[in-house]
mmCIF file as gemmi writes it, N, C-alpha and C atoms, coordinates in Angstrom:
data_model
loop_
_atom_site.group_PDB
_atom_site.id
_atom_site.type_symbol
_atom_site.label_atom_id
_atom_site.label_alt_id
_atom_site.label_comp_id
_atom_site.label_asym_id
_atom_site.label_entity_id
_atom_site.label_seq_id
_atom_site.pdbx_PDB_ins_code
_atom_site.Cartn_x
_atom_site.Cartn_y
_atom_site.Cartn_z
_atom_site.occupancy
_atom_site.B_iso_or_equiv
_atom_site.pdbx_formal_charge
_atom_site.auth_seq_id
_atom_site.auth_asym_id
_atom_site.pdbx_PDB_model_num
ATOM 1 N N . UNK Axp A 1 ? -4.227 5.474 -6.052 1 0 ? 1 A 1
ATOM 2 C CA . UNK Axp A 1 ? -5.855 6.333 -5.76 1 0 ? 1 A 1
ATOM 3 C C . UNK Axp A 1 ? -5.77 6.709 -4.396 1 0 ? 1 A 1
ATOM 4 N N . UNK Axp A 2 ? -6.288 8.28 -3.867 1 0 ? 2 A 1
ATOM 5 C CA . UNK Axp A 2 ? -6.318 8.626 -2.958 1 0 ? 2 A 1
ATOM 6 C C . UNK Axp A 2 ? -7.973 8.707 -2.737 1 0 ? 2 A 1
ATOM 7 N N . UNK Axp A 3 ? -8.108 8.611 -1.563 1 0 ? 3 A 1
ATOM 8 C CA . UNK Axp A 3 ? -9.655 8.871 -0.98 1 0 ? 3 A 1
ATOM 9 C C . UNK Axp A 3 ? -9.725 10.005 0.192 1 0 ? 3 A 1
ATOM 10 N N . UNK Axp A 4 ? -10.243 11.25 -0.572 1 0 ? 4 A 1
ATOM 11 C CA . UNK Axp A 4 ? -10.334 12.489 0.339 1 0 ? 4 A 1
ATOM 12 C C . UNK Axp A 4 ? -11.923 12.379 1.18 1 0 ? 4 A 1
ATOM 13 N N . UNK Axp A 5 ? -11.644 12.524 2.578 1 0 ? 5 A 1
ATOM 14 C CA . UNK Axp A 5 ? -13.263 12.654 3.239 1 0 ? 5 A 1
ATOM 15 C C . UNK Axp A 5 ? -13.47 14.379 3.248 1 0 ? 5 A 1
ATOM 16 N N . UNK Axp A 6 ? -14.337 14.73 2.014 1 0 ? 6 A 1
ATOM 17 C CA . UNK Axp A 6 ? -14.906 16.012 1.9 1 0 ? 6 A 1
ATOM 18 C C . UNK Axp A 6 ? -14.873 17.194 2.821 1 0 ? 6 A 1
ATOM 19 N N . UNK Axp A 7 ? -15.34 16.47 4.02 1 0 ? 7 A 1
ATOM 20 C CA . UNK Axp A 7 ? -16.322 16.807 5.117 1 0 ? 7 A 1
ATOM 21 C C . UNK Axp A 7 ? -15.11 17.67 5.941 1 0 ? 7 A 1
ATOM 22 N N . UNK Axp A 8 ? -13.665 16.746 6.353 1 0 ? 8 A 1
ATOM 23 C CA . UNK Axp A 8 ? -12.402 17.097 6.605 1 0 ? 8 A 1
ATOM 24 C C . UNK Axp A 8 ? -11.52 18.07 6.025 1 0 ? 8 A 1
ATOM 25 N N . UNK Axp A 9 ? -11.66 17.559 5.05 1 0 ? 9 A 1
ATOM 26 C CA . UNK Axp A 9 ? -10.383 17.502 3.821 1 0 ? 9 A 1
ATOM 27 C C . UNK Axp A 9 ? -9.081 16.857 3.889 1 0 ? 9 A 1
ATOM 28 N N . UNK Axp A 10 ? -9.085 15.326 5.096 1 0 ? 10 A 1
ATOM 29 C CA . UNK Axp A 10 ? -7.85 14.763 5.147 1 0 ? 10 A 1
ATOM 30 C C . UNK Axp A 10 ? -8.407 13.62 4.365 1 0 ? 10 A 1
ATOM 31 N N . UNK Axp A 11 ? -7.301 12.918 4.005 1 0 ? 11 A 1
ATOM 32 C CA . UNK Axp A 11 ? -6.541 11.974 3.45 1 0 ? 11 A 1
ATOM 33 C C . UNK Axp A 11 ? -7.368 10.684 4.34 1 0 ? 11 A 1
ATOM 34 N N . UNK Axp A 12 ? -8.44 9.875 3.788 1 0 ? 12 A 1
ATOM 35 C CA . UNK Axp A 12 ? -8.492 8.928 4.096 1 0 ? 12 A 1
ATOM 36 C C . UNK Axp A 12 ? -7.866 7.272 4.13 1 0 ? 12 A 1
ATOM 37 N N . UNK Axp A 13 ? -7.292 7.04 2.726 1 0 ? 13 A 1
ATOM 38 C CA . UNK Axp A 13 ? -6.673 6.053 2.071 1 0 ? 13 A 1
ATOM 39 C C . UNK Axp A 13 ? -6.058 6.583 0.721 1 0 ? 13 A 1
ATOM 40 N N . UNK Axp A 14 ? -5.028 6.235 0.902 1 0 ? 14 A 1
ATOM 41 C CA . UNK Axp A 14 ? -3.998 6.124 -0.114 1 0 ? 14 A 1
ATOM 42 C C . UNK Axp A 14 ? -3.622 4.798 -0.561 1 0 ? 14 A 1
ATOM 43 N N . UNK Axp A 15 ? -3.688 4.078 -1.732 1 0 ? 15 A 1
ATOM 44 C CA . UNK Axp A 15 ? -2.714 2.812 -2.134 1 0 ? 15 A 1
ATOM 45 C C . UNK Axp A 15 ? -3.662 2.322 -3.741 1 0 ? 15 A 1
ATOM 46 N N . UNK Axp A 16 ? -3.779 1.33 -4.039 1 0 ? 16 A 1
ATOM 47 C CA . UNK Axp A 16 ? -4.229 1.055 -5.398 1 0 ? 16 A 1
ATOM 48 C C . UNK Axp A 16 ? -5.271 0.415 -5.718 1 0 ? 16 A 1
ATOM 49 N N . UNK Axp A 17 ? -6.416 0.692 -6.522 1 0 ? 17 A 1
ATOM 50 C CA . UNK Axp A 17 ? -7.321 -0.044 -6.926 1 0 ? 17 A 1
ATOM 51 C C . UNK Axp A 17 ? -7.131 -1.425 -7.285 1 0 ? 17 A 1
ATOM 52 N N . UNK Axp A 18 ? -7.562 -2.578 -7.084 1 0 ? 18 A 1
ATOM 53 C CA . UNK Axp A 18 ? -7.186 -3.495 -7.535 1 0 ? 18 A 1
ATOM 54 C C . UNK Axp A 18 ? -8.404 -4.549 -8.898 1 0 ? 18 A 1
ATOM 55 N N . UNK Axp A 19 ? -9.664 -4.111 -7.865 1 0 ? 19 A 1
ATOM 56 C CA . UNK Axp A 19 ? -10.649 -4.304 -8.963 1 0 ? 19 A 1
ATOM 57 C C . UNK Axp A 19 ? -11.8 -3.802 -8.441 1 0 ? 19 A 1
ATOM 58 N N . UNK Axp A 20 ? -12.817 -3.378 -9.235 1 0 ? 20 A 1
ATOM 59 C CA . UNK Axp A 20 ? -14.066 -2.936 -9.041 1 0 ? 20 A 1
ATOM 60 C C . UNK Axp A 20 ? -15.374 -3.208 -10.137 1 0 ? 20 A 1
ATOM 61 N N . UNK Axp A 21 ? -16.699 -3.052 -9.229 1 0 ? 21 A 1
ATOM 62 C CA . UNK Axp A 21 ? -17.425 -3.895 -10.41 1 0 ? 21 A 1
ATOM 63 C C . UNK Axp A 21 ? -18.507 -2.872 -10.1 1 0 ? 21 A 1
ATOM 64 N N . UNK Axp A 22 ? -19.804 -2.941 -10.701 1 0 ? 22 A 1
ATOM 65 C CA . UNK Axp A 22 ? -21.214 -2.11 -10.809 1 0 ? 22 A 1
ATOM 66 C C . UNK Axp A 22 ? -22.084 -3.103 -11.004 1 0 ? 22 A 1
ATOM 67 N N . UNK Axp A 23 ? -22.865 -2.598 -10.149 1 0 ? 23 A 1
ATOM 68 C CA . UNK Axp A 23 ? -24.501 -3.523 -10.629 1 0 ? 23 A 1
ATOM 69 C C . UNK Axp A 23 ? -25.463 -2.42 -10.55 1 0 ? 23 A 1
ATOM 70 N N . UNK Axp A 24 ? -26.596 -2.929 -10.497 1 0 ? 24 A 1
ATOM 71 C CA . UNK Axp A 24 ? -28.079 -2.423 -10.41 1 0 ? 24 A 1
ATOM 72 C C . UNK Axp A 24 ? -28.8 -3.533 -10.254 1 0 ? 24 A 1
ATOM 73 N N . UNK Axp A 25 ? -29.874 -3.191 -8.956 1 0 ? 25 A 1
ATOM 74 C CA . UNK Axp A 25 ? -30.355 -4.061 -8.283 1 0 ? 25 A 1
ATOM 75 C C . UNK Axp A 25 ? -31.886 -3.71 -9.35 1 0 ? 25 A 1
ATOM 76 N N . UNK Axp A 26 ? -32.63 -4.799 -8.581 1 0 ? 26 A 1
ATOM 77 C CA . UNK Axp A 26 ? -33.905 -5.096 -9.512 1 0 ? 26 A 1
ATOM 78 C C . UNK Axp A 26 ? -34.864 -3.28 -9.307 1 0 ? 26 A 1
ATOM 79 N N . UNK Axp A 27 ? -34.875 -2.888 -8.372 1 0 ? 27 A 1
ATOM 80 C CA . UNK Axp A 27 ? -35.187 -1.669 -8.169 1 0 ? 27 A 1
ATOM 81 C C . UNK Axp A 27 ? -34.514 -0.647 -8.581 1 0 ? 27 A 1
ATOM 82 N N . UNK Axp A 28 ? -33.94 -0.823 -9.376 1 0 ? 28 A 1
ATOM 83 C CA . UNK Axp A 28 ? -33.072 0.222 -9.771 1 0 ? 28 A 1
ATOM 84 C C . UNK Axp A 28 ? -31.999 1.098 -9.292 1 0 ? 28 A 1
ATOM 85 N N . UNK Axp A 29 ? -31.786 0.5 -8.118 1 0 ? 29 A 1
ATOM 86 C CA . UNK Axp A 29 ? -30.373 0.998 -6.915 1 0 ? 29 A 1
ATOM 87 C C . UNK Axp A 29 ? -28.756 0.698 -7.59 1 0 ? 29 A 1
ATOM 88 N N . UNK Axp A 30 ? -28.223 1.882 -7.835 1 0 ? 30 A 1
ATOM 89 C CA . UNK Axp A 30 ? -27.09 1.5 -8.261 1 0 ? 30 A 1
ATOM 90 C C . UNK Axp A 30 ? -25.837 1.545 -7.197 1 0 ? 30 A 1
ATOM 91 N N . UNK Axp A 31 ? -24.843 0.329 -7.219 1 0 ? 31 A 1
ATOM 92 C CA . UNK Axp A 31 ? -24.526 0.317 -6.354 1 0 ? 31 A 1
ATOM 93 C C . UNK Axp A 31 ? -22.948 -0.259 -6.94 1 0 ? 31 A 1
ATOM 94 N N . UNK Axp A 32 ? -21.938 0.052 -6.276 1 0 ? 32 A 1
ATOM 95 C CA . UNK Axp A 32 ? -20.295 0.211 -6.942 1 0 ? 32 A 1
ATOM 96 C C . UNK Axp A 32 ? -19.481 -0.594 -5.744 1 0 ? 32 A 1
ATOM 97 N N . UNK Axp A 33 ? -18.959 -1.567 -5.727 1 0 ? 33 A 1
ATOM 98 C CA . UNK Axp A 33 ? -17.697 -1.767 -5.098 1 0 ? 33 A 1
ATOM 99 C C . UNK Axp A 33 ? -16.434 -1.687 -5.802 1 0 ? 33 A 1
ATOM 100 N N . UNK Axp A 34 ? -15.213 -2.155 -4.563 1 0 ? 34 A 1
ATOM 101 C CA . UNK Axp A 34 ? -13.785 -1.836 -5.002 1 0 ? 34 A 1
ATOM 102 C C . UNK Axp A 34 ? -13.299 -2.663 -4.352 1 0 ? 34 A 1
ATOM 103 N N . UNK Axp A 35 ? -12.089 -3.499 -4.803 1 0 ? 35 A 1
ATOM 104 C CA . UNK Axp A 35 ? -10.961 -3.745 -3.541 1 0 ? 35 A 1
ATOM 105 C C . UNK Axp A 35 ? -9.797 -2.81 -3.734 1 0 ? 35 A 1
ATOM 106 N N . UNK Axp A 36 ? -9.534 -2.535 -2.777 1 0 ? 36 A 1
ATOM 107 C CA . UNK Axp A 36 ? -8.23 -1.587 -2.832 1 0 ? 36 A 1
ATOM 108 C C . UNK Axp A 36 ? -7.215 -2.297 -1.9 1 0 ? 36 A 1
ATOM 109 N N . UNK Axp A 37 ? -5.821 -2.273 -2.015 1 0 ? 37 A 1
ATOM 110 C CA . UNK Axp A 37 ? -4.295 -2.562 -1.777 1 0 ? 37 A 1
ATOM 111 C C . UNK Axp A 37 ? -4.107 -1.218 -1.154 1 0 ? 37 A 1
ATOM 112 N N . UNK Axp A 38 ? -3.473 -0.49 0.448 1 0 ? 38 A 1
ATOM 113 C CA . UNK Axp A 38 ? -2.67 0.215 0.363 1 0 ? 38 A 1
ATOM 114 C C . UNK Axp A 38 ? -1.426 0.023 -0.06 1 0 ? 38 A 1
ATOM 115 N N . UNK Axp A 39 ? -0.284 0.998 -0.356 1 0 ? 39 A 1
ATOM 116 C CA . UNK Axp A 39 ? 0.799 0.944 -0.721 1 0 ? 39 A 1
ATOM 117 C C . UNK Axp A 39 ? 1.903 0.277 0.186 1 0 ? 39 A 1
ATOM 118 N N . UNK Axp A 40 ? 1.753 -0.114 1.456 1 0 ? 40 A 1
ATOM 119 C CA . UNK Axp A 40 ? 2.767 -1.625 2.01 1 0 ? 40 A 1
ATOM 120 C C . UNK Axp A 40 ? 2.692 -2.673 0.993 1 0 ? 40 A 1
ATOM 121 N N . UNK Axp A 41 ? 1.147 -2.736 0.199 1 0 ? 41 A 1
ATOM 122 C CA . UNK Axp A 41 ? 1.16 -4.336 -0.414 1 0 ? 41 A 1
ATOM 123 C C . UNK Axp A 41 ? 2.264 -4.426 -1.363 1 0 ? 41 A 1
ATOM 124 N N . UNK Axp A 42 ? 3.153 -3.346 -1.732 1 0 ? 42 A 1
ATOM 125 C CA . UNK Axp A 42 ? 4.106 -3.31 -2.344 1 0 ? 42 A 1
ATOM 126 C C . UNK Axp A 42 ? 5.151 -4.157 -1.823 1 0 ? 42 A 1
ATOM 127 N N . UNK Axp A 43 ? 5.258 -4.095 -0.633 1 0 ? 43 A 1
ATOM 128 C CA . UNK Axp A 43 ? 6.219 -5.348 0.261 1 0 ? 43 A 1
ATOM 129 C C . UNK Axp A 43 ? 6.354 -6.697 -0.241 1 0 ? 43 A 1
ATOM 130 N N . UNK Axp A 44 ? 4.78 -7.003 -0.81 1 0 ? 44 A 1
ATOM 131 C CA . UNK Axp A 44 ? 5.128 -8.408 -1.288 1 0 ? 44 A 1
ATOM 132 C C . UNK Axp A 44 ? 5.386 -8.598 -2.591 1 0 ? 44 A 1
ATOM 133 N N . UNK Axp A 45 ? 6.008 -7.662 -3.096 1 0 ? 45 A 1
ATOM 134 C CA . UNK Axp A 45 ? 6.406 -7.825 -4.973 1 0 ? 45 A 1
ATOM 135 C C . UNK Axp A 45 ? 8.15 -8.121 -4.631 1 0 ? 45 A 1
ATOM 136 N N . UNK Axp A 46 ? 8.774 -7.434 -3.607 1 0 ? 46 A 1
ATOM 137 C CA . UNK Axp A 46 ? 9.936 -8.042 -3.261 1 0 ? 46 A 1
ATOM 138 C C . UNK Axp A 46 ? 10.22 -9.064 -2.356 1 0 ? 46 A 1
ATOM 139 N N . UNK Axp A 47 ? 11.651 -10.072 -2.831 1 0 ? 47 A 1
ATOM 140 C CA . UNK Axp A 47 ? 11.672 -11.211 -1.806 1 0 ? 47 A 1
ATOM 141 C C . UNK Axp A 47 ? 13.361 -10.617 -0.822 1 0 ? 47 A 1
ATOM 142 N N . UNK Axp A 48 ? 12.697 -11.118 0.517 1 0 ? 48 A 1
ATOM 143 C CA . UNK Axp A 48 ? 13.902 -10.335 1.245 1 0 ? 48 A 1
ATOM 144 C C . UNK Axp A 48 ? 14.789 -11.871 1.756 1 0 ? 48 A 1
ATOM 145 N N . UNK Axp A 49 ? 16.037 -11.87 1.767 1 0 ? 49 A 1
ATOM 146 C CA . UNK Axp A 49 ? 16.926 -12.731 1.614 1 0 ? 49 A 1
ATOM 147 C C . UNK Axp A 49 ? 16.668 -13.069 3.39 1 0 ? 49 A 1
ATOM 148 N N . UNK Axp A 50 ? 17.238 -14.032 3.761 1 0 ? 50 A 1
ATOM 149 C CA . UNK Axp A 50 ? 17.266 -14.297 5.21 1 0 ? 50 A 1
ATOM 150 C C . UNK Axp A 50 ? 18.709 -13.451 5.82 1 0 ? 50 A 1
ATOM 151 N N . UNK Axp A 51 ? 18.416 -13.292 6.971 1 0 ? 51 A 1
ATOM 152 C CA . UNK Axp A 51 ? 19.25 -12.347 7.654 1 0 ? 51 A 1
ATOM 153 C C . UNK Axp A 51 ? 19.122 -12.264 9.231 1 0 ? 51 A 1
ATOM 154 N N . UNK Axp A 52 ? 19.834 -12.442 10.097 1 0 ? 52 A 1
ATOM 155 C CA . UNK Axp A 52 ? 19.49 -12.542 11.281 1 0 ? 52 A 1
ATOM 156 C C . UNK Axp A 52 ? 19.78 -11.08 12.013 1 0 ? 52 A 1
ATOM 157 N N . UNK Axp A 53 ? 19.04 -10.485 12.634 1 0 ? 53 A 1
ATOM 158 C CA . UNK Axp A 53 ? 19.08 -8.908 12.648 1 0 ? 53 A 1
ATOM 159 C C . UNK Axp A 53 ? 19.25 -9.157 14.449 1 0 ? 53 A 1
ATOM 160 N N . UNK Axp A 54 ? 20.048 -9.274 15.004 1 0 ? 54 A 1
ATOM 161 C CA . UNK Axp A 54 ? 20.574 -8.933 16.285 1 0 ? 54 A 1
ATOM 162 C C . UNK Axp A 54 ? 21.58 -7.326 16.82 1 0 ? 54 A 1
ATOM 163 N N . UNK Axp A 55 ? 20.761 -7.246 17.633 1 0 ? 55 A 1
ATOM 164 C CA . UNK Axp A 55 ? 21.684 -5.97 18.3 1 0 ? 55 A 1
ATOM 165 C C . UNK Axp A 55 ? 21.41 -4.526 17.339 1 0 ? 55 A 1
ATOM 166 N N . UNK Axp A 56 ? 20.273 -4.305 16.431 1 0 ? 56 A 1
ATOM 167 C CA . UNK Axp A 56 ? 19.785 -3.671 15.542 1 0 ? 56 A 1
ATOM 168 C C . UNK Axp A 56 ? 18.397 -2.698 16.188 1 0 ? 56 A 1
ATOM 169 N N . UNK Axp A 57 ? 18.538 -1.464 15.708 1 0 ? 57 A 1
ATOM 170 C CA . UNK Axp A 57 ? 17.161 -0.792 16.346 1 0 ? 57 A 1
ATOM 171 C C . UNK Axp A 57 ? 16.273 -0.855 15.307 1 0 ? 57 A 1
ATOM 172 N N . UNK Axp A 58 ? 15.054 -1.016 15.649 1 0 ? 58 A 1
ATOM 173 C CA . UNK Axp A 58 ? 14.094 -1.255 14.677 1 0 ? 58 A 1
ATOM 174 C C . UNK Axp A 58 ? 14.246 -0.226 13.721 1 0 ? 58 A 1
ATOM 175 N N . UNK Axp A 59 ? 14.869 1.042 13.629 1 0 ? 59 A 1
ATOM 176 C CA . UNK Axp A 59 ? 14.915 1.772 12.674 1 0 ? 59 A 1
ATOM 177 C C . UNK Axp A 59 ? 16.024 1.711 11.61 1 0 ? 59 A 1
ATOM 178 N N . UNK Axp A 60 ? 16.986 0.545 12.18 1 0 ? 60 A 1
ATOM 179 C CA . UNK Axp A 60 ? 17.905 0.024 11.222 1 0 ? 60 A 1
ATOM 180 C C . UNK Axp A 60 ? 17.654 -1.042 10.386 1 0 ? 60 A 1
ATOM 181 N N . UNK Axp A 61 ? 16.612 -1.809 11.24 1 0 ? 61 A 1
ATOM 182 C CA . UNK Axp A 61 ? 15.639 -3.055 10.599 1 0 ? 61 A 1
ATOM 183 C C . UNK Axp A 61 ? 15.449 -2.571 9.581 1 0 ? 61 A 1
ATOM 184 N N . UNK Axp A 62 ? 14.138 -1.637 9.853 1 0 ? 62 A 1
ATOM 185 C CA . UNK Axp A 62 ? 12.909 -1.003 8.538 1 0 ? 62 A 1
ATOM 186 C C . UNK Axp A 62 ? 14.381 -0.383 7.387 1 0 ? 62 A 1
ATOM 187 N N . UNK Axp A 63 ? 15.191 0.268 8.078 1 0 ? 63 A 1
ATOM 188 C CA . UNK Axp A 63 ? 15.948 0.562 6.801 1 0 ? 63 A 1
ATOM 189 C C . UNK Axp A 63 ? 16.834 -0.189 5.841 1 0 ? 63 A 1
ATOM 190 N N . UNK Axp A 64 ? 17.103 -1.573 6.343 1 0 ? 64 A 1
ATOM 191 C CA . UNK Axp A 64 ? 17.316 -2.831 6.006 1 0 ? 64 A 1
ATOM 192 C C . UNK Axp A 64 ? 16.871 -3.234 4.887 1 0 ? 64 A 1
ATOM 193 N N . UNK Axp A 65 ? 14.98 -3.451 5.448 1 0 ? 65 A 1
ATOM 194 C CA . UNK Axp A 65 ? 14.019 -4.091 4.875 1 0 ? 65 A 1
ATOM 195 C C . UNK Axp A 65 ? 13.734 -3.267 3.639 1 0 ? 65 A 1
ATOM 196 N N . UNK Axp A 66 ? 13.676 -1.742 3.499 1 0 ? 66 A 1
ATOM 197 C CA . UNK Axp A 66 ? 13.333 -0.748 2.458 1 0 ? 66 A 1
ATOM 198 C C . UNK Axp A 66 ? 14.315 -1.042 1.567 1 0 ? 66 A 1
ATOM 199 N N . UNK Axp A 67 ? 15.613 -0.525 2.187 1 0 ? 67 A 1
ATOM 200 C CA . UNK Axp A 67 ? 16.586 -0.595 1.028 1 0 ? 67 A 1
ATOM 201 C C . UNK Axp A 67 ? 16.343 -1.844 0.055 1 0 ? 67 A 1
ATOM 202 N N . UNK Axp A 68 ? 16.9 -2.821 0.815 1 0 ? 68 A 1
ATOM 203 C CA . UNK Axp A 68 ? 16.793 -4.036 -0.61 1 0 ? 68 A 1
ATOM 204 C C . UNK Axp A 68 ? 15.556 -4.547 -1.395 1 0 ? 68 A 1
ATOM 205 N N . UNK Axp A 69 ? 13.97 -3.651 -0.766 1 0 ? 69 A 1
ATOM 206 C CA . UNK Axp A 69 ? 13.049 -3.637 -1.528 1 0 ? 69 A 1
ATOM 207 C C . UNK Axp A 69 ? 13.316 -2.516 -2.598 1 0 ? 69 A 1
ATOM 208 N N . UNK Axp A 70 ? 13.396 -1.431 -1.916 1 0 ? 70 A 1
ATOM 209 C CA . UNK Axp A 70 ? 13.584 -0.729 -3.298 1 0 ? 70 A 1
ATOM 210 C C . UNK Axp A 70 ? 14.764 -0.846 -4.093 1 0 ? 70 A 1
ATOM 211 N N . UNK Axp A 71 ? 15.885 -1.387 -3.529 1 0 ? 71 A 1
ATOM 212 C CA . UNK Axp A 71 ? 16.671 -1.866 -4.545 1 0 ? 71 A 1
ATOM 213 C C . UNK Axp A 71 ? 15.912 -2.752 -5.811 1 0 ? 71 A 1
ATOM 214 N N . UNK Axp A 72 ? 14.949 -3.178 -5.741 1 0 ? 72 A 1
ATOM 215 C CA . UNK Axp A 72 ? 14.482 -4.595 -6.609 1 0 ? 72 A 1
ATOM 216 C C . UNK Axp A 72 ? 13.371 -3.851 -7.375 1 0 ? 72 A 1
ATOM 217 N N . UNK Axp A 73 ? 12.836 -2.833 -6.892 1 0 ? 73 A 1
ATOM 218 C CA . UNK Axp A 73 ? 11.691 -2.287 -7.563 1 0 ? 73 A 1
ATOM 219 C C . UNK Axp A 73 ? 11.511 -0.646 -8.404 1 0 ? 73 A 1
ATOM 220 N N . UNK Axp A 74 ? 10.584 -0.675 -9.276 1 0 ? 74 A 1
ATOM 221 C CA . UNK Axp A 74 ? 10.642 0.445 -10.031 1 0 ? 74 A 1
ATOM 222 C C . UNK Axp A 74 ? 10.301 1.715 -9.041 1 0 ? 74 A 1
ATOM 223 N N . UNK Axp A 75 ? 10.524 2.949 -9.422 1 0 ? 75 A 1
ATOM 224 C CA . UNK Axp A 75 ? 10.384 4.003 -8.669 1 0 ? 75 A 1
ATOM 225 C C . UNK Axp A 75 ? 8.77 4.197 -7.953 1 0 ? 75 A 1
ATOM 226 N N . UNK Axp A 76 ? 7.468 3.933 -8.593 1 0 ? 76 A 1
ATOM 227 C CA . UNK Axp A 76 ? 6.306 4.081 -8.493 1 0 ? 76 A 1
ATOM 228 C C . UNK Axp A 76 ? 6.083 3.038 -7.243 1 0 ? 76 A 1
ATOM 229 N N . UNK Axp A 77 ? 6.678 1.812 -7.137 1 0 ? 77 A 1
ATOM 230 C CA . UNK Axp A 77 ? 6.985 0.668 -5.942 1 0 ? 77 A 1
ATOM 231 C C . UNK Axp A 77 ? 7.49 1.097 -4.801 1 0 ? 77 A 1
ATOM 232 N N . UNK Axp A 78 ? 8.476 1.819 -4.898 1 0 ? 78 A 1
ATOM 233 C CA . UNK Axp A 78 ? 9.445 2.25 -3.555 1 0 ? 78 A 1
ATOM 234 C C . UNK Axp A 78 ? 8.497 2.607 -2.523 1 0 ? 78 A 1
ATOM 235 N N . UNK Axp A 79 ? 9.211 2.332 -1.52 1 0 ? 79 A 1
ATOM 236 C CA . UNK Axp A 79 ? 8.958 2.84 -0.2 1 0 ? 79 A 1
ATOM 237 C C . UNK Axp A 79 ? 9.642 3.393 0.846 1 0 ? 79 A 1
ATOM 238 N N . UNK Axp A 80 ? 9.435 4.455 1.556 1 0 ? 80 A 1
ATOM 239 C CA . UNK Axp A 80 ? 10.523 5.207 2.461 1 0 ? 80 A 1
ATOM 240 C C . UNK Axp A 80 ? 10.112 5.571 3.483 1 0 ? 80 A 1
ATOM 241 N N . UNK Axp A 81 ? 11.045 5.526 4.741 1 0 ? 81 A 1
ATOM 242 C CA . UNK Axp A 81 ? 11.157 4.94 6.002 1 0 ? 81 A 1
ATOM 243 C C . UNK Axp A 81 ? 10.567 7.079 6.246 1 0 ? 81 A 1
ATOM 244 N N . UNK Axp A 82 ? 9.028 6.978 6.96 1 0 ? 82 A 1
ATOM 245 C CA . UNK Axp A 82 ? 8.692 8.034 7.542 1 0 ? 82 A 1
ATOM 246 C C . UNK Axp A 82 ? 8.512 8.034 9.217 1 0 ? 82 A 1
ATOM 247 N N . UNK Axp A 83 ? 7.995 8.749 9.463 1 0 ? 83 A 1
ATOM 248 C CA . UNK Axp A 83 ? 7.479 9.077 10.949 1 0 ? 83 A 1
ATOM 249 C C . UNK Axp A 83 ? 6.351 8.485 11.29 1 0 ? 83 A 1
């Protein structure tokens, strides 16, 4: 799911819609609510084995964590290191 700011043309949020609901007040006002989770929530779907990271750069650490995660996940739940 992507939420786009139509005024600026910028993406405000990318993630997964978990739940949604709609309601109408007694005055006729329609309301919708949604619970979303960013793509980093996919990291909760994998288990990282214990490893003591010493003398590693942050890039090396994140690469190791993401490599382990991606090895266990289908393509749509993989996360890649960016800038």
